[in-house]
N, C-alpha and C positions, 0 to 999 in steps of 0.2 A: 501439564499446562502448556499452552501454545503461545509462543512469541510470534505474532502475526506479521511482523515486519522487522527484519534486521539484515545485516550484510555479513554476518559470521555466526558460527555456532558457539554458544557459551552455556555450560552447565548441562543438565539432563533434560531440559524442557524440549518440546518439539518446536522447530523453527521453520518459518517461511523465509528462506534465504534468497535475497534479491541481488542482482547485479547493480552496481559494481561490487564484487565480492571482496570482503576483508579477510575471508577464510572459507574453507570448504564446508559444504553441507555434510551432515552425518546421516547415519541410518535413521530412517523414520522422518527425516526432514523433507520439506518440499522446496524445490529449486525454481527460480524465476529468472529467465534470460531476457535481456533487453538493453536498450541504450538509454541511459539516464539523460534527462533534459540538460544537465550541466555540460554535457559533451558538445552542446551547440551554443555556448556562450562566447561573446567577443569574436564572432565571426568564425569560430572553430566548427569543425565537422569531422566525423569519422571518415576514414578513407573510403574511396569509391567502392561500391559493392557491399557495404555494411549490411544492408537490408537482406540481401540474398544470403550472406553468411549467417545472419541471425535465423533466417528461414531454415537453412541446412542444420544448424545446431538444434533448433526446436524439433525438426524432423527426426534427428538422431536420438532425441530424449522425449519420448511421447508423454512422459509424466510431468514435464516442465511446463510451468506457466509463463506468462509474459510480464516482465517488470524489472526494474522500476521504470515506468515511462510516464510522461506527462508534460506539463508546462510549469514555468517558474518565473516569478517576478521578484524573488528574494535578492538576486544579485544584479539584475538590470531592470530598469523601469519598464522597458518595452520588450515584448516577447519576440525574439528573432524569428524571421520567416522560416529558417531552416529547422528551428526547434518545433514550430507548429507543424510543418510538413512531416517531420520525423514522427511526431506523436500520432498524426493521422495514419501514417503508413503502418505503424505498429499496432494501432487499434484495429485496422483492417486485417492485419496478419493474425491477431488474436481471434477475431471473429471467424476468419477463414479456417483456421486450424482448430477452432472450438477449445481454446485454452483460457483459463481464468487469468485476469490481469490485475496487477498492483499499480495504482495510480499515485502520482505526485502532483501537487497543485499549490505550491507555496505562493500565497498572496494572490491567487487567481483561480480559486476553486470554482467560481461560477463559470469561467471559460472552459475549464476541464469538463464539467458536467455537460455543458452545451456541446462540446466536441464529441463526447460519447453519444449523446442523444442524436447528433446529426450524422454519425458515421454511416456513409452510404453503403458500406459493405455489410452492414448488420452489426450485431453485438456479440461480445464474448459471453460465455455462460454466466460469469459473475465478475464483480470488481471489488477490490479493496481500495477505499479512499483513505490512504495511509496518512496519519497525523492530521486529519481533517480538523480545521479550526475556524470554520466560517459560522455564520448564524444558523440557527435551527431551520430557517426558512427554506434552505436547500435540501433538507433531509427527505421530504416526500419524493423529490425528483431522483435522488440517489437510490432510494428504495425501489422506485419503479424500474430502475436499471438492474435490479438484483444486486444492489450494492451493499457492502458492509463498511462500517466506519470503525477504524482502528485508532484507539486512544493511546497516546504516548506518555513519556515522562513528564510533560508539562502539567499533567493532572496533579502532580505532587507539589506544585508551586501554589502556595496559599494566596499569592497575589494574582493568580490567573483566574479571576472571579468569573469572567464570562465563559471561559473554557470549561471550568468546573460545573457551571450551570448547564452548558451544552451536553456534557457527559451524562448528566442526569436525565436529559431529554431523549437520548437515543434508545429506541426499543431494544429490549434484551436480545431479541432474535436477530438483530442486525449489528451487534456490538462485538468488537474484538479488542485485544490489547497488544501493544508492541513496545519494544525497547529502542528500535532504530539503531542498535549498536553496530559500529563499523569496524571494530577490532576486538579480538579476545582480551586485549590489555586495557581497553577503554574502561574508565571508571564511571559507574552510573548505576541506576537502580535496575534490579532484575524484574522480569515480568511478574513475579509473585508480588512484589511491592506495589506495582502499578495496579494489579487486579485487586489487592487488598484495599487500596485507596478508592478505587471505583466502587467497590462493594460498600465501603463506609459512606461514601457520598450518596449512594442510592438506597442505603438502609437495608441491605440484604447480607446474607452470610457469604463470606469469601469463598468457601468451598463450593457452595451451590452456584455462585457466579462463575467460578473457574470451570465447572462442569458444563455450564451453558456455553461459555466461550469455546471450549473444546468441541462441542457439538456444532457450533456455528462454523468453526474452522473446517471441520470435516465436510459440512454442507457446501461451503465455498469451493472445495476441491472436487466435488462430484461433477 
């Protein structure tokens, strides 16, 4: 079973492990290197040369994707200019190196989609819209970008009515599941629990859905 977005390895599942890392990736896992949008909050910015260092790290690891990158309105109302510029630069790098990318878009998914659509350097081979929680109206635009939507632990919340309805609307061949776990010691559901609930909501067998999601994860990495 594939955990399509996390920051550390837990258990025997396959993991897509994104920076910032809370632990190392293991054998069979996929690694994603990038600068998280939170690095650009409150006027902060990584030290000069961060983009070139990221390029060098990606060149040294041809199997690595780019992520977690994106925009964020969860902690600040307005998106800092440095955050947007960094997102654009990393989108261009993913397109240039032909690496799949994992995207973050808390409270601003529409802007994330538009930035990917407008990237003047072209597009990466595929994208994961991790923890996507916007209305289903954006889904056709995401799929046109060869995007996959990764469903997280919020699906287990009975009160997240709109989110659970959204989960039922995502076509099976564009669907993934994630824990977003940040530490091996973090308490939270495993990817198996999340897949089981998605299957229940969609009225399908959990083992069949897990097989579909593993196939989607493999296709994303091609």
